[in-house]
KEDO-458067 format. One line per 5 residues: number of its first residue (from 1); their letters; for each residue z, y, x of C-alpha. Coordinates in Angstrom, 3 decimals, m for minus. Example, Ala and Ser with C-alpha at 12.3 -4.5 7.8 and 13.67 -1.06 7.14 Angstrom:
2
1	as	7.800,m4.500,12.300 ~ 7.140,m1.060,13.670
REM end
This chain:
449
1	mtlla	39.259,m46.276,m43.168 ~ 35.765,m46.083,m42.828 ~ 33.283,m45.360,m45.692 ~ 30.110,m47.422,m46.561 ~ 26.992,m46.256,m48.310
6	pertr	26.681,m48.401,m51.550 ~ 23.435,m51.095,m50.544 ~ 20.045,m50.441,m51.971 ~ 17.957,m53.403,m52.687 ~ 14.558,m53.002,m51.307
11	mpgpr	11.883,m54.591,m53.643 ~ 9.505,m57.375,m51.681 ~ 6.069,m55.896,m50.931 ~ 4.633,m52.554,m49.713 ~ 5.483,m50.392,m52.841
16	reppd	8.435,m47.931,m51.711 ~ 11.642,m47.959,m54.515 ~ 11.902,m44.571,m55.929 ~ 14.806,m42.392,m54.996 ~ 18.137,m42.559,m56.065
21	pprdd	18.748,m39.925,m58.963 ~ 21.149,m36.875,m57.947 ~ 24.550,m38.118,m58.400 ~ 26.433,m36.496,m61.684 ~ 28.387,m34.045,m59.265
26	aeplp	25.450,m32.512,m57.408 ~ 24.881,m29.045,m58.605 ~ 20.918,m28.709,m59.658 ~ 18.989,m25.872,m58.512 ~ 18.413,m23.116,m60.532
31	rarep	14.816,m22.947,m61.296 ~ 15.275,m18.885,m60.461 ~ 15.234,m19.048,m56.829 ~ 12.024,m21.671,m56.556 ~ 10.204,m18.319,m56.354
36	lllag	12.030,m17.292,m53.129 ~ 11.936,m20.399,m51.395 ~ 8.300,m20.698,m52.108 ~ 7.807,m17.172,m50.888 ~ 9.669,m17.702,m47.897
41	frael	7.401,m20.881,m46.841 ~ 4.703,m18.822,m47.417 ~ 5.894,m16.304,m45.414 ~ 6.846,m18.609,m42.101 ~ 3.460,m20.107,m42.675
46	rrrrs	2.159,m17.127,m42.005 ~ 3.997,m16.120,m39.529 ~ 3.458,m19.524,m37.434 ~ m0.377,m18.975,m38.262 ~ m0.624,m15.466,m36.521
51	vaaar	1.603,m16.899,m33.627 ~ m1.027,m19.486,m32.635 ~ m3.961,m17.046,m33.071 ~ m2.086,m14.594,m30.797 ~ m2.109,m17.538,m27.940
56	vvtas	m5.325,m18.576,m28.532 ~ m6.331,m14.881,m28.205 ~ m4.225,m14.491,m24.899 ~ m5.757,m17.800,m23.631 ~ m9.179,m16.577,m24.358
61	iafgl	m8.739,m13.331,m22.357 ~ m6.812,m14.926,m19.512 ~ m10.087,m17.451,m19.287 ~ m12.197,m14.730,m19.412 ~ m10.500,m12.393,m16.561
66	lsvwl	m10.443,m15.678,m14.662 ~ m14.064,m16.281,m15.246 ~ m15.076,m13.354,m13.279 ~ m13.626,m14.676,m10.317 ~ m14.442,m18.047,m10.350
71	vhppl	m18.028,m18.085,m11.718 ~ m18.591,m14.831,m8.958 ~ m15.637,m15.628,m6.607 ~ m15.229,m12.737,m4.049 ~ m17.182,m12.570,m0.732
76	tggde	m15.170,m13.713,2.887 ~ m14.261,m11.170,5.074 ~ m15.586,m7.487,5.549 ~ m18.626,m8.458,2.982 ~ m16.366,m8.269,m0.040
81	nrres	m15.665,m5.029,0.000 ~ m19.499,m4.282,0.679 ~ m21.499,m1.082,m1.260 ~ m22.067,m1.006,m4.824 ~ m24.905,m3.136,m5.939
86	afpaw	m27.676,m0.594,m7.155 ~ m29.074,m1.015,m10.720 ~ m32.758,m2.538,m9.973 ~ m35.827,m0.631,m10.291 ~ m38.499,m1.089,m12.967
91	assas	m41.678,m2.751,m11.544 ~ m44.408,m0.681,m10.453 ~ m47.317,m2.531,m12.173 ~ m46.710,m4.891,m15.529 ~ m47.204,m8.049,m13.574
96	gladr	m44.433,m7.427,m11.333 ~ m42.447,m6.373,m13.778 ~ m43.289,m10.055,m15.759 ~ m42.847,m12.108,m12.771 ~ m38.917,m10.381,m12.100
101	lldgq	m38.463,m11.198,m15.809 ~ m38.889,m14.867,m15.618 ~ m38.310,m15.455,m12.681 ~ m34.985,m13.999,m13.727 ~ m34.331,m11.439,m10.698
106	qyrdt	m34.424,m8.540,m12.911 ~ m31.696,m10.357,m15.022 ~ m29.269,m11.296,m11.869 ~ m29.638,m7.818,m9.726 ~ m28.468,m5.858,m13.627
111	daalr	m25.807,m8.586,m13.483 ~ m24.397,m7.958,m9.781 ~ m24.642,m3.894,m9.904 ~ m22.578,m4.037,m13.339 ~ m20.052,m7.047,m12.447
116	drlal	m19.475,m4.015,m9.216 ~ m18.603,m1.710,m11.745 ~ m15.744,m3.884,m13.449 ~ m12.474,m1.753,m13.132 ~ m10.498,m5.412,m12.321
121	rryva	m9.567,m5.121,m8.895 ~ m6.330,m3.354,m9.678 ~ m4.932,m5.712,m12.422 ~ m6.359,m8.653,m10.290 ~ m4.110,m7.455,m7.386
126	eavge	m1.446,m6.796,m9.703 ~ m1.553,m10.329,m11.645 ~ m1.770,m12.276,m8.102 ~ 1.390,m10.191,m7.258 ~ 3.174,m10.966,m10.105
131	assge	2.232,m14.435,m10.236 ~ 3.698,m14.826,m6.803 ~ 6.776,m12.985,m7.031 ~ 8.727,m15.983,m8.007 ~ 7.882,m18.276,m5.188
136	agsls	10.314,m18.408,m2.080 ~ 13.082,m17.261,m3.949 ~ 11.656,m13.777,m4.967 ~ 13.021,m12.142,m8.249 ~ 10.876,m8.971,m7.987
141	prvvv	7.372,m8.425,m8.974 ~ 7.249,m5.484,m6.033 ~ 7.093,m8.882,m3.520 ~ 3.885,m10.747,m3.143 ~ 4.947,m13.880,m1.092
146	gdggm	1.997,m15.421,1.043 ~ 0.940,m19.038,1.139 ~ 2.999,m19.699,4.242 ~ 6.326,m17.741,2.537 ~ 5.459,m14.438,4.430
151	pflae	6.527,m11.407,1.931 ~ 4.287,m8.444,1.354 ~ 4.940,m5.437,m0.663 ~ 2.893,m5.538,m3.699 ~ 2.325,m1.749,m3.539
156	dftap	m0.285,m2.621,m0.331 ~ m2.651,m3.896,m2.788 ~ m1.930,m1.586,m5.654 ~ m1.293,1.973,m4.505 ~ m4.837,2.218,m3.106
161	cdvdf	m6.435,0.628,m6.455 ~ m4.739,3.676,m8.155 ~ m6.811,6.697,m6.454 ~ m9.752,8.096,m6.562 ~ m10.580,8.246,m2.680
166	dpaat	m13.161,10.650,m1.424 ~ m13.720,10.323,1.937 ~ m16.326,13.295,1.756 ~ m13.777,15.671,0.158 ~ m11.211,15.321,2.120
171	daglr	m13.056,15.755,5.557 ~ m14.439,18.952,3.846 ~ m10.487,20.351,3.306 ~ m9.736,19.068,7.134 ~ m12.766,20.974,8.676
176	alqal	m12.207,24.145,6.652 ~ m8.205,24.028,7.883 ~ m9.099,23.673,11.260 ~ m11.782,26.500,10.835 ~ m8.698,28.902,9.656
181	gsrtg	m6.737,27.649,12.679 ~ m8.853,27.981,15.376 ~ m8.391,31.453,14.849 ~ m4.687,31.397,15.214 ~ m4.681,28.998,17.774
186	rtisv	m3.175,25.908,15.768 ~ m4.698,22.546,15.000 ~ m4.023,19.673,12.173 ~ m4.809,16.121,12.217 ~ m4.255,13.138,10.158
191	aiapd	m2.522,9.432,11.366 ~ m2.953,6.658,9.936 ~ m0.506,4.121,10.046 ~ m1.477,0.251,9.177 ~ 0.109,m1.538,6.516
196	kssil	1.681,m4.935,7.304 ~ m0.965,m6.556,5.133 ~ m3.505,m5.468,6.882 ~ m2.602,m6.920,10.232 ~ m1.012,m9.484,8.895
201	tdglg	m3.206,m10.466,6.120 ~ m3.791,m14.405,7.353 ~ m0.389,m14.398,5.887 ~ m1.561,m14.177,2.802 ~ m3.369,m17.435,2.400
206	rrgpa	m5.826,m18.237,m0.221 ~ m4.829,m14.960,m2.137 ~ m5.979,m12.371,0.214 ~ m9.694,m11.775,m0.588 ~ m8.487,m11.063,m4.146
211	lmscs	m5.357,m8.502,m2.863 ~ m7.185,m7.113,m0.200 ~ m9.634,m5.714,m2.144 ~ m8.927,m2.131,m2.339 ~ m7.312,m1.984,0.133
216	ddvrr	m9.932,m3.072,2.411 ~ m12.547,m0.695,0.640 ~ m10.127,2.393,1.550 ~ m10.383,1.150,5.238 ~ m13.902,0.640,5.278
221	rtlar	m14.567,3.833,3.645 ~ m12.072,5.948,5.799 ~ m13.547,4.096,9.226 ~ m17.479,5.131,7.903 ~ m15.919,8.801,8.119
226	wpags	m14.247,8.753,10.489 ~ m15.198,6.240,13.408 ~ m12.345,4.647,15.309 ~ m12.168,6.258,19.067 ~ m14.617,9.510,18.067
231	gtqvl	m12.109,12.205,18.720 ~ m12.217,13.280,14.795 ~ m9.373,14.701,13.016 ~ m8.341,11.160,11.624 ~ m6.725,9.119,13.684
236	tvwdq	m7.262,4.967,13.009 ~ m5.343,2.563,15.361 ~ m6.093,m0.458,13.153 ~ m7.810,m2.146,16.054 ~ m5.170,m1.153,18.450
241	vaaae	m2.276,m2.670,16.290 ~ m4.093,m6.231,15.875 ~ m4.653,m6.262,19.367 ~ m1.253,m5.857,20.329 ~ m0.540,m8.305,17.576
246	kahpg	m2.529,m10.817,18.970 ~ m0.568,m10.026,22.384 ~ 2.499,m10.163,20.901 ~ 2.350,m12.387,18.132 ~ 5.449,m12.013,15.260
251	kiyqy	6.540,m8.941,17.365 ~ 4.860,m5.806,15.898 ~ 5.742,m5.843,12.343 ~ 9.492,m7.559,11.118 ~ 8.716,m10.619,9.032
256	gdthw	11.001,m9.643,6.081 ~ 10.382,m5.782,6.094 ~ 7.688,m3.733,5.071 ~ 7.790,m1.808,8.389 ~ 6.677,m2.313,12.289
261	ttlga	9.223,m3.044,14.967 ~ 9.954,m0.450,17.991 ~ 6.754,m2.410,19.944 ~ 4.463,m1.935,17.141 ~ 5.345,1.749,16.903
266	ltfaq	4.870,1.707,20.783 ~ 1.628,0.889,19.877 ~ 1.049,3.618,17.711 ~ 2.841,6.205,19.730 ~ 0.110,5.534,22.651
271	alvas	m2.683,5.782,20.291 ~ m1.343,8.886,18.955 ~ m0.460,10.475,22.660 ~ m4.050,9.173,23.908 ~ m6.371,11.239,20.866
276	lvdag	m4.387,14.552,21.771 ~ m5.315,14.083,25.635 ~ m9.209,13.559,24.538 ~ m8.486,16.333,22.328 ~ m7.989,18.299,25.212
281	qapaa	m4.585,18.778,23.673 ~ m1.944,16.631,26.432 ~ m2.673,16.402,30.082 ~ m4.574,13.552,31.093 ~ m1.531,12.327,32.903
286	lrgdp	0.463,11.267,29.580 ~ m2.959,8.949,28.787 ~ m1.028,5.258,27.922 ~ 2.249,7.189,27.795 ~ 5.210,6.367,25.958
291	vakhv	6.285,4.015,28.297 ~ 9.041,1.251,26.815 ~ 11.192,m1.461,28.254 ~ 12.428,m3.827,26.215 ~ 16.065,m2.943,26.573
296	ddatl	17.860,m5.641,23.848 ~ 17.346,m7.817,20.715 ~ 18.917,m6.726,17.692 ~ 19.733,m8.518,14.254 ~ 18.578,m6.320,11.272
301	pgdly	18.106,m7.232,7.668 ~ 14.717,m6.642,5.762 ~ 13.612,m4.526,2.887 ~ 11.352,m7.211,1.363 ~ 14.471,m9.520,1.971
306	rmmgv	16.677,m7.113,m0.216 ~ 13.739,m6.638,m2.809 ~ 13.927,m10.133,m3.228 ~ 17.402,m10.800,m3.657 ~ 17.907,m12.871,m0.299
311	drvet	20.474,m12.419,1.937 ~ 18.651,m12.527,5.130 ~ 18.510,m11.140,8.499 ~ 16.317,m11.367,11.290 ~ 16.417,m10.742,15.698
316	lpvyk	13.707,m8.277,17.154 ~ 13.659,m7.128,20.151 ~ 14.153,m3.269,20.740 ~ 12.046,m0.932,23.031 ~ 13.348,2.261,24.341
321	vtrkh	11.966,5.044,26.189 ~ 12.836,6.549,29.183 ~ 11.759,9.454,31.352 ~ 12.857,10.640,34.645 ~ 13.897,14.278,34.836
326	vsvtt	13.554,14.546,30.663 ~ 16.600,15.043,28.788 ~ 15.966,15.380,24.957 ~ 18.369,16.954,22.467 ~ 18.261,16.990,18.598
331	kvtpt	19.218,18.836,15.769 ~ 19.184,17.453,12.576 ~ 18.782,20.484,9.606 ~ 19.678,20.089,5.806 ~ 17.456,19.773,3.266
336	asgrg	17.323,19.600,m0.525 ~ 15.912,15.705,m0.261 ~ 18.676,14.981,2.078 ~ 16.349,13.709,4.717 ~ 17.073,16.433,6.602
341	lvsyt	14.724,18.745,9.226 ~ 15.002,16.753,12.750 ~ 13.928,18.579,15.498 ~ 13.660,17.175,19.241 ~ 13.509,19.443,22.102
346	atvdd	12.919,18.046,25.558 ~ 13.630,19.545,29.018 ~ 12.708,19.125,32.078 ~ 15.712,19.058,35.170 ~ 14.913,22.155,36.705
351	ssdak	16.259,20.545,39.856 ~ 13.157,17.905,40.219 ~ 10.491,19.013,42.415 ~ 8.288,16.626,40.841 ~ 5.593,17.609,38.180
356	vpmvt	6.427,16.196,34.921 ~ 3.338,16.548,32.420 ~ 4.552,17.555,28.959 ~ 2.655,17.657,25.822 ~ 3.280,21.455,25.199
361	grtlv	3.793,24.155,22.372 ~ 5.393,23.135,18.361 ~ 4.304,19.890,16.919 ~ 5.117,19.450,13.419 ~ 4.839,16.227,12.147
366	indsf	4.601,15.494,8.388 ~ 5.867,11.814,7.694 ~ 7.140,8.981,5.969 ~ 9.293,5.620,6.954 ~ 7.063,4.438,9.524
371	fsrae	7.294,7.382,11.906 ~ 10.855,6.820,11.914 ~ 10.550,4.476,14.951 ~ 7.527,6.616,16.782 ~ 9.150,9.623,16.767
376	lelap	12.133,8.197,19.389 ~ 9.150,7.379,21.418 ~ 7.140,10.166,21.483 ~ 10.167,12.822,21.651 ~ 10.715,13.003,25.646
381	yfskl	7.015,13.670,25.922 ~ 7.210,16.993,23.685 ~ 8.206,20.048,24.444 ~ 9.111,20.912,21.084 ~ 8.718,17.795,18.360
386	tvmhy	9.748,18.642,14.586 ~ 9.439,15.951,11.633 ~ 9.490,16.436,8.512 ~ 9.612,14.159,5.339 ~ 7.268,14.040,2.896
391	ddftt	9.566,14.609,0.410 ~ 10.487,18.235,1.433 ~ 6.875,18.927,2.645 ~ 5.566,19.149,m0.850 ~ 7.688,21.751,m1.692
396	avrdg	7.864,23.762,1.790 ~ 4.013,24.042,1.622 ~ 3.748,25.006,m1.805 ~ 6.450,28.112,m1.307 ~ 5.312,29.274,2.236
401	slpdf	8.628,27.771,4.015 ~ 6.967,25.805,6.368 ~ 8.143,25.374,9.896 ~ 5.683,27.641,12.333 ~ 3.604,25.220,14.270
406	drlii	1.210,25.053,17.198 ~ 0.065,21.487,16.355 ~ 0.401,19.747,12.929 ~ 0.042,16.010,12.356 ~ 0.312,14.532,8.840
411	esvqr	1.314,11.013,9.285 ~ 0.728,8.226,6.526 ~ 1.500,4.844,5.906 ~ m2.065,2.944,5.016 ~ m0.867,2.207,1.291
416	gwpar	0.265,5.942,0.818 ~ m3.204,7.677,2.311 ~ m5.885,7.576,m0.229 ~ m2.838,9.673,m2.755 ~ m2.033,11.961,0.062
421	agwle	m5.820,12.534,1.356 ~ m6.337,13.620,m1.931 ~ m4.104,16.543,m1.244 ~ m6.181,17.619,1.689 ~ m9.161,18.347,m0.606
426	pgtpv	m9.992,21.900,m0.807 ~ m8.597,23.485,m3.927 ~ m5.681,21.638,m4.122 ~ m2.147,22.935,m4.092 ~ m1.245,21.782,m0.468
431	htgla	m4.644,23.067,0.823 ~ m3.999,26.225,m0.307 ~ m0.740,26.148,0.836 ~ m1.800,25.029,4.638 ~ m4.429,27.592,4.582
436	aamsa	m1.901,29.841,4.460 ~ 0.271,28.483,7.247 ~ m2.925,27.672,9.449 ~ m4.067,31.542,9.498 ~ m0.974,33.033,9.450
441	pargs	0.045,34.949,12.190 ~ 2.447,32.599,15.085 ~ 5.864,33.292,15.053 ~ 8.945,32.731,17.037 ~ 9.374,33.308,20.738
446	darp	8.058,29.136,21.390 ~ 4.890,29.822,20.384 ~ 2.285,28.042,22.638 ~ 1.076,30.380,25.202
REM end
C-alpha cells in the first residue's frame, strides 16, 4: 500500500501559503540547544571564509611567481645563463642622472640586477618537474617527462641549484694537491660525465630553458675555468658526447634510463685516454683508443621507467673492447658499502713479439654509476686499474685507508659535480685527506717506476 501525503490547496496569486504547523507528535526543539547550533554555524562560517582566503593567497603567490617568468621570460640558448647584471652606476653629472631617470634606464638597470639575484631558479625547476611528473604515466616527482614523452631525472635540474659552486676555490684546491703530488710522483685530475639532459635538451621541449637554468650555469662556469681541450686538471666531454649523439642519434643514452649506453661510455673512455696522452701519462699510440666493436643487442630495463612505475624495456647496442695479446683479471674486495673495491690487472702475453702500449702505474678511479660501463672498456689499456665508489671513498679518504696510487682520477656525473667540487676546496675534510695521500711516500712493489 502506498501512503500519499495530504494535499494542500495553493492560494491564487504570488503570495505563498504559510508552512504547515508542526505535527502534534513532533518533539519541539529545546531552547537550550539553540546557542550551540548558532555557535556551530558561526564556526563553520569562519572556517569556510578561512579556506576561501587561503585559496586567494595561494593563487596570488602562484600568480606572482609565474609573472616573473611571463613578464621576463628566460632567454634562449646560452644567453640565459649570462653573468649577473651589475647594479647601475650613478651618472657623473646631474644632467646625466636626470636623463637616465627620465627615460627610465636607471630603473630598468636596477630591475635587471635585482631579478638576476632572485633565488627562484631552484623552485621553478622543481615546480616544473612536479607539474610534469604525472604525464606519460609517471607517478614519481623524481622523473620529469619531456614534451615528446622522454623521461629525465629531476635531480639533473634541482641538484645543481642546491650548492654554492665556486670553480676558483676548487681549482685552487686541485692545484695545491697536484703541487704535493709532484714531489711524490702522483697526479690528480677530474673527469665530468655529462647528464642525459645536457645532451638531449631538445627532448625537454618548451620546459627546457627553465629546467636547465642551474645546470647550464654550472656547465658555463666549469668551461670558463677549465676550457675544453686545454689540458687542465678537469676533463670536460660535453662536445665529444654531443658529437657522438649527432653521429648516432638515440644510441648514446638510454631512453628510459639516466645513464649512457656502452657507446656513450666509449666516447667518454676515448676522451679520458686522449687527456692522459696530452698530459704525457700515456703513450701517443693510444690516442683514439679504446676501440670497440658492436657485438650484440641487449634488452634492458631503465631506472627511469622503474621510478615511473612503468614496466618497459628497450633494446640497446652492446659494444665490447678486446685487445690482442692482452688479458685482464678482475678482483673484487668487499667494502663496508657493499659495492666492493674492483681491481683490474692487464697483462701482455709474453709470447707476443708485438709492442703493446699500456698506461703504466697504478690508476685509482673514484666513481659513480656512470663509470660502470666505461671501466670495462678501459681495463685492457691500464696495467693496474682500481675503481672505488664514492660511498667508500668518503670514508677511506678521511681515515687514511685509500688504496695507494700513482694516478688519481675523480669521475663525477654532471649533476653531482657542484657538490663534489666543494669537497676539493682547501680546508675541507676530503681535501685534507687527499693532501695526506698525495704527499705520502709510495708503497708497494707495483708503484710506477
